[in-house]
N, C-alpha and C positions, 0 to 999 in steps of 0.2 A: 801582731795579731793577738787580741785578747783571748784568754782561756774561755772555752765554752763548756767545760766539764768541772764538776765539783765532787770531790770525794769526802764523805763524812765518816769519821772514825769514832766509834763509841768508846766509852770507858768501862771500868769495872763496875760490878753490881748492876749493870744494865746490858741491854742488847741494842741492835740497830733500831729497835722500836722507839728508843728514846729520841730519834730524829724524825718521828712521824709527822711533825708539823713543818719542819724545815724542808723536807723533800719536796712536797707539792708547792711550797712557797718559792723555792728556787726554780723549780720546773716552770712555774707560771711566769717567771722572768726570762725564760728561754734557755735555761741551762740543762744539760744532761747531768743528772744527779745519781751518784752511786753511794750506797751506804752499806759496805760489806760487813759481814759478821766475822768474828774470829774463827779460826779452824775448829769445826765441831759445834759451832754456835748457830748453825744454819736452821735450827728448829725454833719453835716458839718459846717464849718465856716459861710457859707452863711445863713444857717438856724438860727444859733444863732444870727447873726446880724439882721435878719428879726424879730425874736421873742426872746428877751433876758430874758424871764420869768425864765428859769432855772438858769441863772446867778444871778438874783435878789434873788432867794431862796437858794443860796449856803451858806453852813456853813463849818467851818474847821472840826468839829467833823464828819460831814457826809463824807467829803473827806477822813479823816483818816480811818473811818470805812470801806469805800469801798476799800481802798488800803490794809488794813489788811486782809480783806476777800479775795481779789485777791491773796495775797501772801500765805495765808493759803491754798488756792486751788492749788497753784503751786506745793506744796509738797516738796519744797526745799528753802533754804535761798539764795536769789539772791543778786547780786550786785545792789544796789539802787542808781540811779543818778537822781538828781532833779535840775531843772533850775529855778531861781528866787523864786517865792513862792513855787515851787517844792523843792527848797533847804530846806525850812522850814519843809515841809512835810517829806523830807528825814531824817532830824534830829529827828523829832518826832517819826518816825517809828523805827529808830535805838534805841532811848531811850526806846521804848516799846518792845525791844527785837527782832526786825525784821532786816534782812539783814546780809550778810556775810561781807560787807563793804559798805560804803556810800560815795558819791561824791555830795557835795552841790555847785552848779555852779552859780556864780552871785547871791548868795542866799540873800533873804530877811532875816532880823534878827529875831531870836527867842526872847521870852520874856526876858527882862533884858538888852538887848543890846540897849543902849540909844544914840549911835552915830548917828548924823543926819547931814551929809554934805550938803552944800548949793545946790549942783547940784541935790541931792535927793529931797530937798524941792521944787525946780523948776520943777522937773520931775513929782512929785506927786501932785502938786498944783491943776491940773484939778479935782482931786478927793476930796482933803481936803479943797478946797476953800469954799465949801457949805455943811453945816451939813446935809442938806436934801439928799445929795448923799449917806448917810448911808442906805437909803432904795431904792437905784437905781442901775442899771447897768450903769457904766460910761465908755464911750469910749474915745479914743484919736482922735484928728484931725491928719491929716498927719504930720503937723509941730510938734505937741506934740510928736507923735510917733518917728519922726526923732531925736528929742532931747533925748528922753528917751531910745530908743532901738537901733538906727542905726546911731548914730552921726559920726562914722568913716567909714560908708559904702559909696560906690559910689551912686550918686543920683538916678540913674535908678534902682539899686538893692533895695535901701531903699524904693522906691515907690512901686515896684512890690511886695515886701514882706509885705508891709502894706496892699495891696489889697488881698494878698493870706492868711495872717495869722491873721490879727487884728480882735479882737472881744472886746466888752465891758468887764470891770472887775467888780467884786462884791464890791460895795461901803460898804456893811455891813461888809465883811471880812476885807477890807482894813482899814476902820475906827477902827474896833476892834483891829487890830494889832497896829495901831498908838497910841491907848489909853492903850495898854497893860501894860505900866509901870506907869500908873496913877491910874487905878482902883485897889481897894483892891482885894486880892485873886489872884489865878492863872488864866491867860488868856488861850485862846485856843491854843496859840503858846508856851506854857510852855514846857520846857524840864528840866530834872534833870542834871545839869552840874557836879554833883558829882557821876553820875552813872558809877561805875567801871566795869560793865559788858557790856557796850555799844560797838558795833563793831567799827572798825577803820573808821575814817572820814577825808576826804580831802575837804578843801575849795578851790575852783578855782575862781579866780577873773580876770576881764579884766581891764587893766590899765586905759582905758578911759570910763569905764562904768559910765554913769550919774545917772542911776536909783538906782543901788546898788553898789556904789563905793568900791574899795579894802579896804578902811578904815573900812567899815562895816564888811567885811569878816574877817579882822584881829581881830577886836574887838570881834566878835562872837566866833572865834576860841579860843581866850584868856579866854573866860568865862568858858571853860571846865577845871575843876580842878582835875578830877580823873586821875588815872594813866592809861589812855587809849591813843591810837595813835590818835592824832589830828594834822593835818598838813595843811599848806597853800601854794598855788602857784599862782603866778600872770603872766598872759600872756600879753606882751607888745602890745599896739596899738589896743586892742580889746574893742568893745562896749558891750552893755548889751545883744544883741541878738547873743551871741558868737556861739551857735550851728549852726547858719546859715551863719556866716561870713566866707569870704575866708580864707582858712587855718584851717577850723574847724577840719580836720582830725588830725592835731597835738594835738589839745585839746582832741579829742576822744581817741586817742592812749595813751596819758599821763594818762587820767582818768582811762582807762581800765587797763593799766599796773600797775598803783599804786594800784588799787583795788585788782588785782590778787596777787600782791606781799604781800599785807597786810591782805588778807582774811584768 
């Protein structure tokens, strides 16, 4: 029996609002669609920008715990799709036995993926330039957002999406991920690359993504060593905010069809 439920997991610097086009699109195809917020992110973008306390308190374990609780309550194994940091959480959930299939879109790397392209260094510099940011919620200026998220978008759309979607990101989580390959022991973004019972996983990359370039997605996919389905696809001309970029329907259809074919 094919999955009838889709869980959409947002990334950093945005909220579930970033899935606002995908939710009705998949619902119109007959699916139950859930786009959960991180713990404390259940308010609107404007409220998080006004008071980022919930962002500062965020941890990866709390995110994973809330997502696992949500899926347990669904009573079925859904298709899990995650964008950016949500791609990491998708991988962790699959590793923990959740999901009929997973799609990691413009995904941040899980522990052990050490590839760091120059464009990523430039895109993440506003967070990593100051160690004190480990204890802060760190936002992007519009120009920083433009480079990291919407570099191939028309100017007017890039600016309107910044105003509609942008929130600060957790410096604590971001710094923890950046140091995951340095500190001893497993970090919060650890997955078992040899887990042979993991559900099928597709990495989706945008050719012109500055924040999480295709090189990272390819490297992440190659880390999986078990005899499980792990595939990669790259969409030409796409930036990091691919779920909101013109032609997003092509990406949404490909992700859904792949997940249904492999679940």
